[in-house]
PDB file of the backbone (N, CA, C, O) and the ligand in Angstrom, with CONECT records:
HET     ZN  A 101       1
ATOM      1  N   MET A   1      -5.352 -10.956   0.274  1.00  0.00           N
ATOM      2  CA  MET A   1      -5.096  -9.565  -0.058  1.00  0.00           C
ATOM      3  C   MET A   1      -3.746  -9.478  -0.779  1.00  0.00           C
ATOM      4  O   MET A   1      -2.772 -10.112  -0.374  1.00  0.00           O
ATOM      5  N   ALA A   2      -3.706  -8.694  -1.836  1.00  0.00           N
ATOM      6  CA  ALA A   2      -2.451  -8.466  -2.533  1.00  0.00           C
ATOM      7  C   ALA A   2      -1.543  -7.611  -1.662  1.00  0.00           C
ATOM      8  O   ALA A   2      -2.014  -6.828  -0.838  1.00  0.00           O
ATOM      9  N   GLU A   3      -0.279  -7.761  -1.845  1.00  0.00           N
ATOM     10  CA  GLU A   3       0.672  -6.958  -1.088  1.00  0.00           C
ATOM     11  C   GLU A   3       0.589  -5.500  -1.536  1.00  0.00           C
ATOM     12  O   GLU A   3       0.553  -5.201  -2.730  1.00  0.00           O
ATOM     13  N   ILE A   4       0.560  -4.615  -0.566  1.00  0.00           N
ATOM     14  CA  ILE A   4       0.496  -3.182  -0.868  1.00  0.00           C
ATOM     15  C   ILE A   4       1.859  -2.588  -0.576  1.00  0.00           C
ATOM     16  O   ILE A   4       2.239  -2.431   0.584  1.00  0.00           O
ATOM     17  N   ARG A   5       2.600  -2.255  -1.632  1.00  0.00           N
ATOM     18  CA  ARG A   5       3.916  -1.677  -1.406  1.00  0.00           C
ATOM     19  C   ARG A   5       4.304  -0.628  -2.430  1.00  0.00           C
ATOM     20  O   ARG A   5       5.334   0.026  -2.265  1.00  0.00           O
ATOM     21  N   ARG A   6       3.523  -0.443  -3.477  1.00  0.00           N
ATOM     22  CA  ARG A   6       3.877   0.513  -4.517  1.00  0.00           C
ATOM     23  C   ARG A   6       2.980   1.746  -4.428  1.00  0.00           C
ATOM     24  O   ARG A   6       1.757   1.630  -4.342  1.00  0.00           O
ATOM     25  N   CYS A   7       3.593   2.915  -4.448  1.00  0.00           N
ATOM     26  CA  CYS A   7       2.853   4.177  -4.425  1.00  0.00           C
ATOM     27  C   CYS A   7       2.269   4.423  -5.818  1.00  0.00           C
ATOM     28  O   CYS A   7       2.988   4.374  -6.816  1.00  0.00           O
ATOM     29  N   ILE A   8       0.959   4.689  -5.880  1.00  0.00           N
ATOM     30  CA  ILE A   8       0.333   4.915  -7.183  1.00  0.00           C
ATOM     31  C   ILE A   8       0.574   6.335  -7.691  1.00  0.00           C
ATOM     32  O   ILE A   8       0.215   6.644  -8.827  1.00  0.00           O
ATOM     33  N   SER A   9       1.172   7.201  -6.877  1.00  0.00           N
ATOM     34  CA  SER A   9       1.489   8.557  -7.336  1.00  0.00           C
ATOM     35  C   SER A   9       2.858   8.632  -7.990  1.00  0.00           C
ATOM     36  O   SER A   9       3.015   9.286  -9.021  1.00  0.00           O
ATOM     37  N   CYS A  10       3.862   7.962  -7.398  1.00  0.00           N
ATOM     38  CA  CYS A  10       5.228   8.105  -7.910  1.00  0.00           C
ATOM     39  C   CYS A  10       5.890   6.763  -8.249  1.00  0.00           C
ATOM     40  O   CYS A  10       7.027   6.739  -8.722  1.00  0.00           O
ATOM     41  N   ASN A  11       5.194   5.655  -8.014  1.00  0.00           N
ATOM     42  CA  ASN A  11       5.699   4.308  -8.306  1.00  0.00           C
ATOM     43  C   ASN A  11       6.834   3.836  -7.411  1.00  0.00           C
ATOM     44  O   ASN A  11       7.489   2.842  -7.724  1.00  0.00           O
ATOM     45  N   TYR A  12       7.078   4.524  -6.311  1.00  0.00           N
ATOM     46  CA  TYR A  12       8.031   4.037  -5.309  1.00  0.00           C
ATOM     47  C   TYR A  12       7.559   2.660  -4.862  1.00  0.00           C
ATOM     48  O   TYR A  12       6.371   2.480  -4.592  1.00  0.00           O
ATOM     49  N   GLU A  13       8.458   1.686  -4.778  1.00  0.00           N
ATOM     50  CA  GLU A  13       8.044   0.295  -4.563  1.00  0.00           C
ATOM     51  C   GLU A  13       8.510  -0.327  -3.255  1.00  0.00           C
ATOM     52  O   GLU A  13       8.448  -1.547  -3.108  1.00  0.00           O
ATOM     53  N   ARG A  14       8.973   0.470  -2.307  1.00  0.00           N
ATOM     54  CA  ARG A  14       9.543  -0.117  -1.101  1.00  0.00           C
ATOM     55  C   ARG A  14       8.689   0.104   0.135  1.00  0.00           C
ATOM     56  O   ARG A  14       9.212   0.152   1.248  1.00  0.00           O
ATOM     57  N   GLY A  15       7.378   0.238  -0.046  1.00  0.00           N
ATOM     58  CA  GLY A  15       6.481   0.305   1.094  1.00  0.00           C
ATOM     59  C   GLY A  15       6.221   1.716   1.586  1.00  0.00           C
ATOM     60  O   GLY A  15       6.599   2.694   0.941  1.00  0.00           O
ATOM     61  N   PHE A  16       5.557   1.810   2.764  1.00  0.00           N
ATOM     62  CA  PHE A  16       5.049   3.086   3.256  1.00  0.00           C
ATOM     63  C   PHE A  16       5.384   3.303   4.722  1.00  0.00           C
ATOM     64  O   PHE A  16       5.651   2.359   5.466  1.00  0.00           O
ATOM     65  N   HIS A  17       5.363   4.550   5.112  1.00  0.00           N
ATOM     66  CA  HIS A  17       5.302   4.905   6.520  1.00  0.00           C
ATOM     67  C   HIS A  17       3.830   4.824   6.901  1.00  0.00           C
ATOM     68  O   HIS A  17       2.967   4.862   6.025  1.00  0.00           O
ATOM     69  N   ILE A  18       3.532   4.715   8.174  1.00  0.00           N
ATOM     70  CA  ILE A  18       2.141   4.711   8.609  1.00  0.00           C
ATOM     71  C   ILE A  18       1.895   5.856   9.578  1.00  0.00           C
ATOM     72  O   ILE A  18       2.814   6.360  10.225  1.00  0.00           O
ATOM     73  N   SER A  19       0.642   6.248   9.660  1.00  0.00           N
ATOM     74  CA  SER A  19       0.250   7.276  10.613  1.00  0.00           C
ATOM     75  C   SER A  19      -1.058   6.852  11.272  1.00  0.00           C
ATOM     76  O   SER A  19      -1.793   6.024  10.735  1.00  0.00           O
ATOM     77  N   PHE A  20      -1.334   7.411  12.410  1.00  0.00           N
ATOM     78  CA  PHE A  20      -2.560   7.118  13.150  1.00  0.00           C
ATOM     79  C   PHE A  20      -3.263   8.430  13.463  1.00  0.00           C
ATOM     80  O   PHE A  20      -2.632   9.403  13.873  1.00  0.00           O
ATOM     81  N   MET A  21      -4.572   8.444  13.267  1.00  0.00           N
ATOM     82  CA  MET A  21      -5.342   9.639  13.572  1.00  0.00           C
ATOM     83  C   MET A  21      -6.554   9.241  14.397  1.00  0.00           C
ATOM     84  O   MET A  21      -7.349   8.399  13.980  1.00  0.00           O
ATOM     85  N   ALA A  22      -6.692   9.852  15.575  1.00  0.00           N
ATOM     86  CA  ALA A  22      -7.834   9.554  16.441  1.00  0.00           C
ATOM     87  C   ALA A  22      -9.106  10.110  15.809  1.00  0.00           C
ATOM     88  O   ALA A  22      -9.168  11.283  15.443  1.00  0.00           O
ATOM     89  N   THR A  23     -10.128   9.246  15.685  1.00  0.00           N
ATOM     90  CA  THR A  23     -11.433   9.671  15.171  1.00  0.00           C
ATOM     91  C   THR A  23     -12.500   9.154  16.129  1.00  0.00           C
ATOM     92  O   THR A  23     -12.189   8.455  17.094  1.00  0.00           O
ATOM     93  N   GLU A  24     -13.744   9.495  15.865  1.00  0.00           N
ATOM     94  CA  GLU A  24     -14.843   9.014  16.723  1.00  0.00           C
ATOM     95  C   GLU A  24     -15.003   7.502  16.634  1.00  0.00           C
ATOM     96  O   GLU A  24     -15.490   6.882  17.579  1.00  0.00           O
ATOM     97  N   LYS A  25     -14.601   6.892  15.511  1.00  0.00           N
ATOM     98  CA  LYS A  25     -14.746   5.451  15.313  1.00  0.00           C
ATOM     99  C   LYS A  25     -13.545   4.645  15.793  1.00  0.00           C
ATOM    100  O   LYS A  25     -13.611   3.417  15.843  1.00  0.00           O
ATOM    101  N   GLY A  26     -12.469   5.299  16.138  1.00  0.00           N
ATOM    102  CA  GLY A  26     -11.255   4.614  16.567  1.00  0.00           C
ATOM    103  C   GLY A  26     -10.044   5.321  15.976  1.00  0.00           C
ATOM    104  O   GLY A  26     -10.131   6.467  15.536  1.00  0.00           O
ATOM    105  N   ASN A  27      -8.924   4.627  15.973  1.00  0.00           N
ATOM    106  CA  ASN A  27      -7.688   5.205  15.447  1.00  0.00           C
ATOM    107  C   ASN A  27      -7.523   4.804  13.985  1.00  0.00           C
ATOM    108  O   ASN A  27      -7.289   3.638  13.668  1.00  0.00           O
ATOM    109  N   LYS A  28      -7.648   5.780  13.113  1.00  0.00           N
ATOM    110  CA  LYS A  28      -7.552   5.525  11.679  1.00  0.00           C
ATOM    111  C   LYS A  28      -6.086   5.390  11.280  1.00  0.00           C
ATOM    112  O   LYS A  28      -5.246   6.208  11.654  1.00  0.00           O
ATOM    113  N   VAL A  29      -5.796   4.328  10.505  1.00  0.00           N
ATOM    114  CA  VAL A  29      -4.434   4.077  10.037  1.00  0.00           C
ATOM    115  C   VAL A  29      -4.297   4.618   8.622  1.00  0.00           C
ATOM    116  O   VAL A  29      -5.119   4.312   7.759  1.00  0.00           O
ATOM    117  N   GLY A  30      -3.276   5.411   8.380  1.00  0.00           N
ATOM    118  CA  GLY A  30      -3.017   5.947   7.052  1.00  0.00           C
ATOM    119  C   GLY A  30      -1.650   5.525   6.563  1.00  0.00           C
ATOM    120  O   GLY A  30      -0.768   5.209   7.361  1.00  0.00           O
ATOM    121  N   LEU A  31      -1.470   5.520   5.258  1.00  0.00           N
ATOM    122  CA  LEU A  31      -0.165   5.238   4.651  1.00  0.00           C
ATOM    123  C   LEU A  31       0.391   6.534   4.084  1.00  0.00           C
ATOM    124  O   LEU A  31      -0.349   7.353   3.539  1.00  0.00           O
ATOM    125  N   ILE A  32       1.707   6.714   4.217  1.00  0.00           N
ATOM    126  CA  ILE A  32       2.378   7.884   3.660  1.00  0.00           C
ATOM    127  C   ILE A  32       3.576   7.402   2.854  1.00  0.00           C
ATOM    128  O   ILE A  32       4.429   6.681   3.371  1.00  0.00           O
ATOM    129  N   CYS A  33       3.639   7.794   1.608  1.00  0.00           N
ATOM    130  CA  CYS A  33       4.763   7.407   0.763  1.00  0.00           C
ATOM    131  C   CYS A  33       6.031   8.124   1.244  1.00  0.00           C
ATOM    132  O   CYS A  33       6.046   9.352   1.332  1.00  0.00           O
ATOM    133  N   PRO A  34       7.087   7.374   1.554  1.00  0.00           N
ATOM    134  CA  PRO A  34       8.318   8.016   2.033  1.00  0.00           C
ATOM    135  C   PRO A  34       9.067   8.753   0.924  1.00  0.00           C
ATOM    136  O   PRO A  34       9.978   9.531   1.208  1.00  0.00           O
ATOM    137  N   SER A  35       8.696   8.519  -0.326  1.00  0.00           N
ATOM    138  CA  SER A  35       9.377   9.180  -1.436  1.00  0.00           C
ATOM    139  C   SER A  35       8.726  10.513  -1.799  1.00  0.00           C
ATOM    140  O   SER A  35       9.404  11.540  -1.835  1.00  0.00           O
ATOM    141  N   CYS A  36       7.428  10.507  -2.068  1.00  0.00           N
ATOM    142  CA  CYS A  36       6.769  11.737  -2.533  1.00  0.00           C
ATOM    143  C   CYS A  36       5.879  12.385  -1.478  1.00  0.00           C
ATOM    144  O   CYS A  36       5.446  13.522  -1.663  1.00  0.00           O
ATOM    145  N   GLY A  37       5.594  11.685  -0.369  1.00  0.00           N
ATOM    146  CA  GLY A  37       4.798  12.264   0.704  1.00  0.00           C
ATOM    147  C   GLY A  37       3.296  12.127   0.518  1.00  0.00           C
ATOM    148  O   GLY A  37       2.532  12.591   1.365  1.00  0.00           O
ATOM    149  N   GLN A  38       2.856  11.506  -0.559  1.00  0.00           N
ATOM    150  CA  GLN A  38       1.408  11.323  -0.765  1.00  0.00           C
ATOM    151  C   GLN A  38       0.839  10.435   0.337  1.00  0.00           C
ATOM    152  O   GLN A  38       1.411   9.393   0.657  1.00  0.00           O
ATOM    153  N   SER A  39      -0.290  10.850   0.918  1.00  0.00           N
ATOM    154  CA  SER A  39      -0.940  10.025   1.931  1.00  0.00           C
ATOM    155  C   SER A  39      -2.121   9.280   1.309  1.00  0.00           C
ATOM    156  O   SER A  39      -2.694   9.710   0.308  1.00  0.00           O
ATOM    157  N   PHE A  40      -2.468   8.143   1.937  1.00  0.00           N
ATOM    158  CA  PHE A  40      -3.562   7.304   1.439  1.00  0.00           C
ATOM    159  C   PHE A  40      -4.428   6.864   2.605  1.00  0.00           C
ATOM    160  O   PHE A  40      -3.926   6.447   3.649  1.00  0.00           O
ATOM    161  N   ASP A  41      -5.745   6.964   2.413  1.00  0.00           N
ATOM    162  CA  ASP A  41      -6.717   6.453   3.378  1.00  0.00           C
ATOM    163  C   ASP A  41      -7.098   5.061   2.911  1.00  0.00           C
ATOM    164  O   ASP A  41      -7.724   4.914   1.861  1.00  0.00           O
ATOM    165  N   ILE A  42      -6.732   4.030   3.675  1.00  0.00           N
ATOM    166  CA  ILE A  42      -6.977   2.658   3.253  1.00  0.00           C
ATOM    167  C   ILE A  42      -8.154   2.026   4.004  1.00  0.00           C
ATOM    168  O   ILE A  42      -8.436   0.839   3.840  1.00  0.00           O
ATOM    169  N   GLY A  43      -8.826   2.815   4.817  1.00  0.00           N
ATOM    170  CA  GLY A  43     -10.031   2.337   5.473  1.00  0.00           C
ATOM    171  C   GLY A  43      -9.793   1.471   6.693  1.00  0.00           C
ATOM    172  O   GLY A  43     -10.721   0.823   7.177  1.00  0.00           O
ATOM    173  N   TRP A  44      -8.584   1.447   7.193  1.00  0.00           N
ATOM    174  CA  TRP A  44      -8.295   0.645   8.385  1.00  0.00           C
ATOM    175  C   TRP A  44      -8.527   1.494   9.629  1.00  0.00           C
ATOM    176  O   TRP A  44      -8.067   2.633   9.705  1.00  0.00           O
ATOM    177  N   VAL A  45      -9.241   0.937  10.600  1.00  0.00           N
ATOM    178  CA  VAL A  45      -9.504   1.625  11.859  1.00  0.00           C
ATOM    179  C   VAL A  45      -9.233   0.656  12.999  1.00  0.00           C
ATOM    180  O   VAL A  45      -9.783  -0.446  13.021  1.00  0.00           O
ATOM    181  N   LEU A  46      -8.405   1.049  13.928  1.00  0.00           N
ATOM    182  CA  LEU A  46      -8.112   0.239  15.106  1.00  0.00           C
ATOM    183  C   LEU A  46      -9.059   0.642  16.219  1.00  0.00           C
ATOM    184  O   LEU A  46      -9.198   1.826  16.530  1.00  0.00           O
ATOM    185  N   GLN A  47      -9.710  -0.343  16.819  1.00  0.00           N
ATOM    186  CA  GLN A  47     -10.646  -0.049  17.892  1.00  0.00           C
ATOM    187  C   GLN A  47      -9.942   0.169  19.218  1.00  0.00           C
ATOM    188  O   GLN A  47     -10.447   0.882  20.084  1.00  0.00           O
ATOM    189  N   GLU A  48      -8.779  -0.442  19.378  1.00  0.00           N
ATOM    190  CA  GLU A  48      -8.052  -0.295  20.627  1.00  0.00           C
ATOM    191  C   GLU A  48      -7.509   1.134  20.740  1.00  0.00           C
ATOM    192  O   GLU A  48      -7.130   1.753  19.746  1.00  0.00           O
ATOM    193  N   THR A  49      -7.483   1.619  21.931  1.00  0.00           N
ATOM    194  CA  THR A  49      -6.907   2.936  22.145  1.00  0.00           C
ATOM    195  C   THR A  49      -5.538   2.777  22.794  1.00  0.00           C
ATOM    196  O   THR A  49      -5.284   1.802  23.500  1.00  0.00           O
ATOM    197  N   PHE A  50      -4.689   3.714  22.555  1.00  0.00           N
ATOM    198  CA  PHE A  50      -3.386   3.705  23.182  1.00  0.00           C
ATOM    199  C   PHE A  50      -3.066   5.125  23.600  1.00  0.00           C
ATOM    200  O   PHE A  50      -3.376   6.093  22.905  1.00  0.00           O
ATOM    201  N   GLU A  51      -2.443   5.215  24.746  1.00  0.00           N
ATOM    202  CA  GLU A  51      -2.153   6.546  25.269  1.00  0.00           C
ATOM    203  C   GLU A  51      -0.717   6.935  25.010  1.00  0.00           C
ATOM    204  O   GLU A  51      -0.431   8.090  24.697  1.00  0.00           O
ATOM    205  N   LYS A  52       0.203   5.971  25.139  1.00  0.00           N
ATOM    206  CA  LYS A  52       1.608   6.303  24.992  1.00  0.00           C
ATOM    207  C   LYS A  52       2.303   5.133  24.307  1.00  0.00           C
ATOM    208  O   LYS A  52       2.214   4.006  24.795  1.00  0.00           O
ATOM    209  N   PRO A  53       2.993   5.363  23.190  1.00  0.00           N
ATOM    210  CA  PRO A  53       3.697   4.261  22.528  1.00  0.00           C
ATOM    211  C   PRO A  53       4.795   3.698  23.422  1.00  0.00           C
ATOM    212  O   PRO A  53       5.545   4.446  24.048  1.00  0.00           O
ATOM    213  N   LEU A  54       4.879   2.378  23.474  1.00  0.00           N
ATOM    214  CA  LEU A  54       5.947   1.726  24.244  1.00  0.00           C
ATOM    215  C   LEU A  54       7.091   1.381  23.298  1.00  0.00           C
ATOM    216  O   LEU A  54       6.847   0.763  22.262  1.00  0.00           O
ATOM    217  N   PRO A  55       8.302   1.747  23.606  1.00  0.00           N
ATOM    218  CA  PRO A  55       9.432   1.460  22.724  1.00  0.00           C
ATOM    219  C   PRO A  55       9.643  -0.051  22.582  1.00  0.00           C
ATOM    220  O   PRO A  55       9.557  -0.792  23.561  1.00  0.00           O
ATOM    221  N   GLY A  56       9.915  -0.490  21.370  1.00  0.00           N
ATOM    222  CA  GLY A  56      10.230  -1.869  21.084  1.00  0.00           C
ATOM    223  C   GLY A  56      11.631  -1.964  20.516  1.00  0.00           C
ATOM    224  O   GLY A  56      12.501  -1.152  20.831  1.00  0.00           O
ATOM    225  N   ARG A  57      11.838  -2.964  19.677  1.00  0.00           N
ATOM    226  CA  ARG A  57      13.150  -3.162  19.073  1.00  0.00           C
ATOM    227  C   ARG A  57      13.518  -1.966  18.190  1.00  0.00           C
ATOM    228  O   ARG A  57      12.668  -1.417  17.488  1.00  0.00           O
ATOM    229  N   LYS A  58      14.779  -1.575  18.235  1.00  0.00           N
ATOM    230  CA  LYS A  58      15.253  -0.483  17.395  1.00  0.00           C
ATOM    231  C   LYS A  58      16.017  -1.066  16.214  1.00  0.00           C
ATOM    232  O   LYS A  58      17.027  -1.747  16.393  1.00  0.00           O
ATOM    233  N   TYR A  59      15.534  -0.798  15.013  1.00  0.00           N
ATOM    234  CA  TYR A  59      16.157  -1.303  13.801  1.00  0.00           C
ATOM    235  C   TYR A  59      17.143  -0.273  13.275  1.00  0.00           C
ATOM    236  O   TYR A  59      16.765   0.869  13.017  1.00  0.00           O
ATOM    237  N   VAL A  60      18.381  -0.656  13.118  1.00  0.00           N
ATOM    238  CA  VAL A  60      19.403   0.280  12.634  1.00  0.00           C
ATOM    239  C   VAL A  60      20.045  -0.209  11.364  1.00  0.00           C
ATOM    240  O   VAL A  60      20.926   0.458  10.821  1.00  0.00           O
TER     241      VAL A  60
HETATM  242 ZN    ZN A 101       4.945   8.283  -3.777  1.00  0.00          ZN2+
END
């Protein structure tokens, strides 16, 4: 798979924020451009369910 890091709406090249949306098929993963806010449906669905995010490493 080619690396996905450039927004096709505004050409921002430093990657995306991600979002999760609960659907009947699982948790759909979406990409959101941090520059222009355009969202993208990339067809990724996580079958695992999660109830509460567990904090991990904090990047500063
Ligand atoms: Zn963008």
